[in-house]
N, C-alpha and C positions, 0 to 999 in steps of 0.2 A: 172465379179466380179467388185465391185466398193466400194465406200466409205460406202454405206449401209452395205455391207457384212463385211467390216473391223470393223465397229462399232458393228455389231451383234456379231462378234467373240470376240471383247474386252469385251462386256457385259457378254458373257459366261465365259470368263477368270475371270472377277470380281467375279462371282458366285463360280468358282473353288477356287479362293483365299480365299473367305469367308469360304468355306468348309474346306480348308486346315488349315486355322487359327483355326477353331473349333476342327479339329483332333489334332492339336498340343496342344491346351489348355486342351483338355480332355486326353492328354497323350496316345493317341491311339497307336496301334501297329505300329512299325517302317515300316513294309512292306506297310501298308495302306498309311502312310505319304509319303514314298518315291515314291510310285505309283502315288500319286497325284502331287508330285513335278515334276515327269517326265511328267505327262499329261499337267501341266501348262507350262513347258518348251517347249514341242512340240507345244502347242497352240500359244505361244508367237512367236516362230520361224516362224510359218505359217503366222501370222499376219505381221511380218516383211517382209516376202517374198511377200505377197500380196501387202503390201504398196509400196515396192520398185518396183514391177512390174508396178504398176499404176503411180508412182510418180517420179521415179529416174531421168528420162530424164529432167523433168521440174525442179526438185530440183537442179540438177547439172548446169543448165543454169544460175541460179540466185545467186550462192554462190561465196563468195570471197575465197582467198587462205586458210585462217585460217579455215573457215568452211569446205572446201574440205579436209583439213588434218584431221579434226575431223571425218568427214564422212568416210574417208578411214580407220581410226583407228577402228571405230565401225564395219565397214564391215569386216575387218580382224578378229576382235574378234568373230563376228558371224560365219564366215567360220571356224575359228579355233575350235570352240566349237561344231561343228556338230557331 
């Protein structure tokens, strides 16, 4: 897995978001909307996981204390929402 895979997944998510926007604009069934929200959420979490697997070590080597605090906060939020 690499950058190409992450970009491909993000492009799929763009399509999902567009579809989700259309569902909401058309006032579609709540079950359809929540199903798509769930799918987008899972897809985003997978992209985060892939990105961190590929880049976390290099990211942490180059950040200052404030950036590290921000990253720690984001990681805690991601873990909390699983």
